[in-house]
N, C-alpha and C positions, 0 to 999 in steps of 0.2 A: 499265570498268577503266581506270585511268590508263595513259599510255604508260610504258614502262620507266624507272625512276628508279635511277640508279647512285649509288655512294657518293661519287663525285667525277667531275668532267668539266671540260673546257676551255670557255672563253667567247670565241668568235671573233666580232668585229664586222665590219661593212662597212669600217670604217676600218683594221682589222687587215689585211683582204684587200687593200685599196688600197695599204697600205704595202708588202706583199710583192710585189704586181704591179709597183709602181714600180721595185723592185730588179730583178725579172725582165726588165723592159723596158730596164734600164740596162746598164752596161758590166761590172759585177762580179757574180759569183754566190758566190764563195768569200771571199777576204780583201779585201773592199772597205771603203769608208769607214763603213758602218753598224756594223762590228765595234767600232771605236774609239768611236763615238758611244754605242753600247750600254754599253760598259765604263765610260765617263765618267759616264753617267747612273746606272748601277747603283751605282758607287762613291759617288756623291753621295747617292743614296737611302739606302744603308746607313750612310754616314758613315765610310767607309774611304778611305785615300789611293790605293790601287791596286785595280784589278779586271782579271782575265784571263778572257775568254770561252773556253769549251771545248765539246767535242762533247756531253758529258753529265755528270751528277753523279759517276758512277763514274770517268770520266776525270779529273775534278777531284781526287777522292780519291787516285787513283794518282799523279798529278803532284805532289801535296803530299807524298806519301810519298817520291817520288824526290828532290824538292827538299830534303827533310830527311835525305837519305842513309840511309834505312831499308835494311837489308841482313840477311843471315842471322844476324847477332849481335843484332839489335834485338829488344826486347821492349816491346810496346805494349798499352795497356789501353783497352778500350771497353765499351760496354753490350751485353748479349745481346738487348735489345729495340730492334731497328733493322733496316733492310734489310741484307742480307748484305754489301753493298759496303763498309759502314763497317769491317768486319773484313777483307774480301777484299783491300783495297788494301795491307794489310801483308803478306799472303801473296803478292801479286804480286811483292813485293820479297824474298821468302823470309824475312820476319820472323816472329816468334813472337807470336801473339795471346793476350792474357789478358782475361778478362771480370770485371766487377764487377756485382753485382746492382743492381736498380733501387730507387728510393724508391717505396713503394706509393701515395703521394699524387700524385707528379708524373710518374711513369713514366720519369724520367730517372735517370742514374747516381747512386747513393747515395754522397754524399761521405764519410760516416763509414766505409762499407765500403771505399771507395777508399783512404782513409788507412790502414785496417787492412791491406789487401793490400800497400801500399807498405812499411809498417813491418815486415811479416812477412819481407821480403827484405833482403839486404845493401844498403847504400847504393850507389846507382849501378846497381842491377840493372835497373831500367826506364828506357826512353828517352823515352817519350811517352804522351800521353793523347788519345783521340778521344772527347770528350763529344758526345752527340747531343741536339739540341733536338727534342723529341718532340711530334707532333700539333699543333704551333704554339706549344707552351709552351717558353719559353727557359730553358736551363740558366743558373744563376747563375754566370757565367763569372768573376766576381771571386773566388768561393770556389775554383773550379778553379785559377785562376791562383796563388792563395796556396799551394795544395798543390804545384803544378808548380814554383813558384819555390824552395820549400824543398827540393825533390828534383832540381832541375836537369833538368826534363822539358820538352819542347816540347809544344805543343797544336795540334791540328787540330780546329776546331769544325765538326761536321757540322750545318749550319744549313738543310738542305734543306727542313725543315718550317716554317721560322720567319722568312722575310723579312718585316720589318715588326713582328716581336715585340720586346718591350722588357722590361728589368728595371731596377730602381733600385738603384744601388750604395750602399755604406755612407755615402759623402759626399753622398747624395741627388741623384746625377746619373743621368739616364735614358740607358740604353745600348741601341742596336739590336743584335739578334743579328748576329754577323759583322762588327762594326765595327772589328775589329783592335786594340781597346784591350787585350784580355786574351789572345787567342789569337794564335799566330804566323801561322796561316792559317785561313780559314774557307771552306766550300764550300756551293754552292747548286745546286739542280736546277730545270730548266725543263720537266720532263715534263708532259704534258697535265693531270694532276690537281693539279699544284702551283699556287701563287698566280700565278705568271707562266709562261705556256706558250709554248714555241717548237717543239713537236713532241718533239724531243730537244734537249738543251742543258744547259750548266752554267756556273757562274762561280766563280772563286776570288777572295777578297778578302784583302788584307794591308796592313799599314803598313810592311812591311819591304822596302826598295828592293832589297836583294841577292836576297831570295827572289823578288821580282817579276821581276827581270831573268832569273833562272835559269828560272823557269816559262815565260817567253816563248820561251826557246830549246827547252825540253823539249817543249812542245806542238807544235813544228814540226820533228820529226825530230832535234832537237839541232843544227839548222843556224842559222847567223847570217850576215848580210851587213853587220853593224855594223862599220864601218872601225876603230872605236876598240879592238875586241877581236880582230880578225883576226890570225892569226899570220903570214900572208902577204897580199899584195893584187896580183892580176894585172890588175885593171881593174874597170870598172863591173859586169861580169857575175859577178864572183867571189863565191863563198860557201864557207863551211867547215862541215862537220859536226864539232863539237868534242866531242860526247858522244852516247851512244845515247839518242835521244828517240823521240817517237811522233807520229803524225798525229792530234792531238786537237783540231783546229780546229773552230770554229763557222762556218757559212756566212753570207754577207752577208744573204740573204733571211730566215734565221732571226733574225739580229740585228735586222733591221727590224721583224719581228713582236714581238720582245722589247721594243724601244723603245716600241712602241705599247701593249703589255700593261702595261709599267711605269707608264705614265701613269695607269692605272686601279688601280694596286696598293692605294692607301689606300682607295679606294672599295670595292674587293673585300674588304678586311679589315673595314671597317665593316659590310658586308652579312653576312659570316661571323659577326660578333659578334651581329648581330640574329637570325640563325638559331639560334645557340647559346643566346641568351637565351630564345627561344621553346621550345626543347627543355627548358631548365631549368624554365621555368614550367609546361609541360604534362606533363612526365614525372616530376616530383618525387615524386608519391605512389605510384609503381609500385614493385614489388619488384626494382629495379635500382639499381646504384651509378652515379651521375653523376660526371663529372670534378670534381675539387676546384677551387675558385676561391681565388686568393691576392691579397692586397694587394702592391703593389710589383712586380707583373708585368702586362704587357699581352699577352694571348694572341692569337695570329694565327689560331687555329682552322683549321689545315690539315685536321684530322680532329676529329670529335666522337665520343668513344669511351665507350660505356657498358659496364658489366660485369653479367653475369647468370649464375646457375647453370644456366640453361636456354638457353645460347647456341646450340647446334646446332638445337634445336627452333625458336627464334625466327628464326634465319637461314633455315631451310627454309620457315617460315610466310611470312616476308616475301618470299622468292623467288617463292613461288606467287602472291603479290599484285603481282608485277613490281617489287618493291623489292630492289635488289641491294646488300646490305651487304657488308662485307669485314672481314677479321681482320688487324690490324696489331700485332704480327707474330708469326710462329712464332719462338721464341727461336733465335738464330743457333747457339748451342752444341749445339742438338739436331738441327741439320742433319747428314745422314750424313757429309758431308765433315769437319765439325768433331768429330763423335763419333769418327771414325777417327783424329783427332789426340789423343784421350784424354778429351774432355769427356763427361759422363754426365748422364742424367736425375737430378735431385736436387741438382745442383751449385749452382743458383741458384733457390731455392724461390719467392722473391717474383715473379721473372719468369715462372716456370712457372705459378704460381697465376693471375697476371694473364692469361697466354695462354689458360688454360682458360676464362676468363670474358669476354674482351674482344670487342666488336663495334663497328665503325665505321658510324655512321649517315650517310645522305646529307648532304653538307656542301660546297656550292660556291655562288658568288655568284649564278648564274643559276637556282638552285633557287627555284621560285615559291612564294608563300604557299600556294596550293592544293595543290601537290605536298607541301610540308612538312606541311600539315594532314592529308593522306592518309597519310603515313608515321606520324604521331603516332596517328591513328585506328586504323591497323592494329596498332600496338604495344599500344594500349589494349585492342583486341579480343582479342589474343593472351593478355594477362595476366588479363583479366576473364572 
């Protein structure tokens, strides 16, 4: 029997370890020089003007909501097929969450239904949209921006699944997920199963200098030492807490790991696409639904999701063979917390149908050919 194979995992090299050890042997553990180096490198990779490193993707979402002044009067739209944090960040600020069903082909927010929801309410009813790049497939942010601009809505792009993913806009320009061209803010996660791993960690990207400046203060307790904006100045030691912020900082040794991981990001995406191609070639004849492929999109394959009416049976069968698949995601509106807010089963039938059938197969750059062949073999044995 093969060693256990998970649906995703980090890839840590000797060079990664050396980069972290160098920081541990240095002068800084928390807010040292590696933070700014990581931010600059990531902004350059994504193609955004600014990047702010934070403690995790959820912190990134919360800070974005704070920077955009979400409050108890705010009404914000997102997808039910996402990790709960995409919605929770609005609730942290006492805002009201609304959901829009997904497109059955892309698993991302359905723009037609998004328009229908917005048009069903008075002008100005909604404040913002949080579209979610899903499984490595990028939302067409140009379409989202057109809807947002017509209705004076801000956008937070949840790009946790899609660093390095791209879509081609109407004028034939290729856009990276989270590049700031269409969204006010975008967020990324560096959880171990993501493309870039720092243990925990996250990043916010933006092209808006005003939002960037505010985020920098909000991630550090609302405190600043910037002499240009201090209300008073008692000397070199002086600082001011100008608003209620949080300790959402990344550590210097995590940033060092992130810098090194970032160097292999494109190599990792190439490998993920090779793994996806093999799944497409080998699983095509089975009674399962494979992900749709689209022109004008470059998939980053954070996940490879199949759909089957025999999901639980297949999940259990593979688990006995030491293959640990996963389900992404239980619809957020069906979580007890959100059901207590009034959402019900049947509200978003496409999302619920997708959930009943979806299964994420092993997908990570260090998955060996032998391991993938074993996964494919076991799936074929199950169906045959």
